[in-house]
C-alpha positions in Angstrom: -145.6 5.0 -126.7 -148.8 6.9 -126.3 -151.7 6.4 -128.6 -150.9 9.6 -130.4 -147.4 8.4 -131.1 -148.8 5.1 -132.4 -151.2 6.9 -134.8 -148.4 9.1 -136.1 -146.2 6.0 -136.6 -149.1 4.4 -138.5 -149.4 7.5 -140.7 -145.6 7.5 -141.5 -145.9 3.8 -142.5 -149.0 4.5 -144.6 -147.2 7.4 -146.4 -144.2 5.2 -147.1 -146.5 2.4 -148.4 -148.3 4.7 -150.7 -145.1 6.1 -152.0 -145.6 9.6 -150.8 -142.4 11.5 -151.3 -141.1 15.1 -151.2 -140.8 15.4 -154.9 -144.5 16.5 -155.3 -146.2 19.5 -153.7 -148.8 17.2 -152.1 -146.1 14.9 -150.9 -144.2 17.7 -149.3 -147.3 18.9 -147.5 -148.3 15.4 -146.3 -144.8 14.7 -145.0 -144.7 18.1 -143.2 -148.0 17.4 -141.6 -146.8 14.0 -140.4 -143.6 15.5 -139.0 -145.6 18.2 -137.2 -147.9 15.5 -135.8 -144.8 13.6 -134.7 -143.5 16.7 -132.8 -146.9 17.1 -131.2 -147.0 13.5 -130.1 -143.5 13.8 -128.6 -144.5 16.9 -126.7 -147.7 15.3 -125.4 -145.7 12.3 -124.2 -143.2 14.5 -122.4 -146.0 16.5 -120.7 -147.7 13.3 -119.6 -144.5 12.1 -118.1 -144.0 15.4 -116.2 -147.6 15.4 -115.1 -147.3 11.9 -113.7 -144.1 12.8 -111.9 -145.8 15.9 -110.5 -148.8 13.9 -109.3 -146.5 11.6 -107.4 -144.7 14.5 -105.8 -147.9 16.2 -104.7 -149.1 12.9 -103.2 -145.9 12.5 -101.3 -146.2 16.1 -100.0 -149.8 15.5 -99.0 -148.8 12.3 -97.1 -146.0 14.2 -95.3 -148.4 17.0 -94.4 -150.9 14.5 -93.0 -148.2 12.9 -90.9 -147.1 16.4 -89.6 -150.7 17.4 -88.8 -151.2 14.2 -86.9 -148.0 14.5 -85.0 -148.6 18.2 -84.1 -152.3 18.2 -83.4 -153.3 14.8 -82.2 -151.6 15.0 -78.8 -152.6 18.6 -78.3 -156.2 18.0 -79.3 -156.6 15.3 -76.6 -155.3 17.6 -73.9 -157.3 20.6 -75.0 -160.5 18.6 -75.3 -160.1 17.4 -71.7 -159.5 21.0 -70.4 -162.3 22.4 -72.5 -164.8 19.8 -71.1 -163.8 20.7 -67.5 -164.3 24.4 -68.2 -167.7 23.7 -69.8 -168.8 21.8 -66.7 -168.0 24.8 -64.5 -169.7 27.2 -66.8 -172.9 25.1 -67.0 -173.2 25.0 -63.2 -172.6 28.7 -62.9 -170.1 28.0 -60.1 -166.7 29.4 -60.0 -167.6 32.6 -61.8 -168.1 36.1 -60.5 -170.5 38.3 -62.5 -169.9 42.1 -62.3 -171.3 45.0 -64.2 -168.9 47.8 -65.3 -169.9 51.0 -63.5 -168.8 53.0 -66.5 -170.4 51.3 -69.5 -172.7 48.6 -68.0 -170.9 45.7 -69.7 -171.3 42.4 -67.8 -168.0 40.9 -67.0 -167.2 37.4 -65.6 -164.2 36.7 -63.4 -162.9 33.3 -62.4 -163.5 33.0 -58.7 -160.4 31.0 -58.0 -158.0 33.2 -60.0 -159.6 36.5 -58.9 -157.4 39.0 -56.9 -158.9 42.2 -55.7 -155.5 43.8 -55.5 -155.0 43.6 -59.3 -156.2 46.3 -61.6 -159.1 44.9 -63.6 -160.0 46.8 -66.8 -163.3 46.6 -68.6 -162.8 44.8 -72.0 -165.3 47.3 -73.5 -164.4 50.8 -72.2 -160.9 50.0 -70.7 -161.8 51.8 -67.4 -161.0 50.3 -64.0 -163.9 48.0 -63.0 -163.1 48.2 -59.3 -162.0 51.7 -58.2 -161.0 52.8 -54.8 -163.7 54.5 -52.7 -161.8 57.8 -52.9 -161.9 57.8 -56.7 -165.6 57.0 -56.7 -166.4 59.8 -54.2 -164.4 62.3 -56.4 -166.5 61.4 -59.4 -169.8 61.8 -57.5 -168.9 65.3 -56.3 -168.2 66.5 -59.9 
């Protein structure tokens, strides 16, 4: 029993020992107050039990979530870190990249030298125009 319940039980015993009864107006009031305190104590105990159960449930969910995060991300993180490190090395050396300025807006664009294919249509990420246009198209623009 909670401390509140123990205190209410003490008050009930005290009231009986003092001979408080419902025959007098003061006795009715004191017994009603003690009954109300008893109801409060029961409600508090019930809430404490529910809270304890809820805390255990949340802890279980947290543990399950941690296990899932570890299972999902621990293997992927290792692989991504390795790939990321390799890419960083290439970028630091400046090798493997082609730098080109968009003829339309002047944005500097970097292309991977190994994956670059001149036959593909490359669009500027800024203005969405073709970065490499055929000579005929460029000549047509110059004449206008």
